[in-house]
C-alpha angles and dihedrals in degrees: 000000000000118000094208117134098204124118122270093248091050091050090054094047089050088050090056094047094049095043096214092119103162100050096039096051092045090054092047103046095107093047090054094056100031093081092064095064096092091050096050091046090051092049097044095037098053093057091043106046103028116098099004113164102146111109097223089052090050089052091049090048090053093051090049094047090050089049093053094044092050120018099029094038092051095048111113138165088268094054125104107255091207089063091057091048090051092052091050089051092051091047089052094052091050098050101026115200095345107149094217085082094066099084089052091051087053094047092046094049092049092052089049094046093051089054093049095247094140104161091050088049089053091053092051094046090050087059090048091055088063092052099042104106093141114080094226091050092051093050094054092045089052092044088060094042094057090053095048091048092053093045090051087051092248092133097163091053090050089051090050090050093049090047091053091051091050090052091060125099092232111084118196123159090346091168093059091050094052091044089057092046089056093048091051095046088051093053089054092050098251097134093169096057090038092056090045091056095047091048091052089056090051095048104030108029101052094142090062096072101174095051089047091055089052095046090051089049091052090049093051090058099046 
């Protein structure tokens, strides 16, 4: 992962200026999605935490709060990632499919991904898939799964994940999804599907200007 601290839009502009599209986007995938963390936690969290009166839910929320205040807060670059995964697994056993665990899954996976603990991030996100009953929660879990799969060299799994996202009724950053699909198809040598994906961005995602520019740049080099 790139350690750049620039904003997603600036990264994309720099990509276009430099012309090294494939390598630059690949290095900045996580930065492009990381800024959405606050949004998804707010969206999911509002429905989960507001108006809770049920005793069992209160108990679950207490467990989750304690986990965030201790295990998650104390996790650093020097921590053993497997310990965090085990803690998540134990929490999952304790609260079951309670959706209030989803924001913790997202935070934990982002910490693991930023530290390049990709296999551990995959384990955590797999648990998150079981919890993602909310379409927004599922979208953000799948977004991270696609990144992890690609970084692990599992390009076909990444493609399958992106295709699953695009098949959903919820459409968020659809242009980015198809741009990533095009990149991945190009990596696998499927130029026809790559071209179709880039063309979709240009024709259907006109409100996502930066991704449209990148798609056009890819098409110009094919």
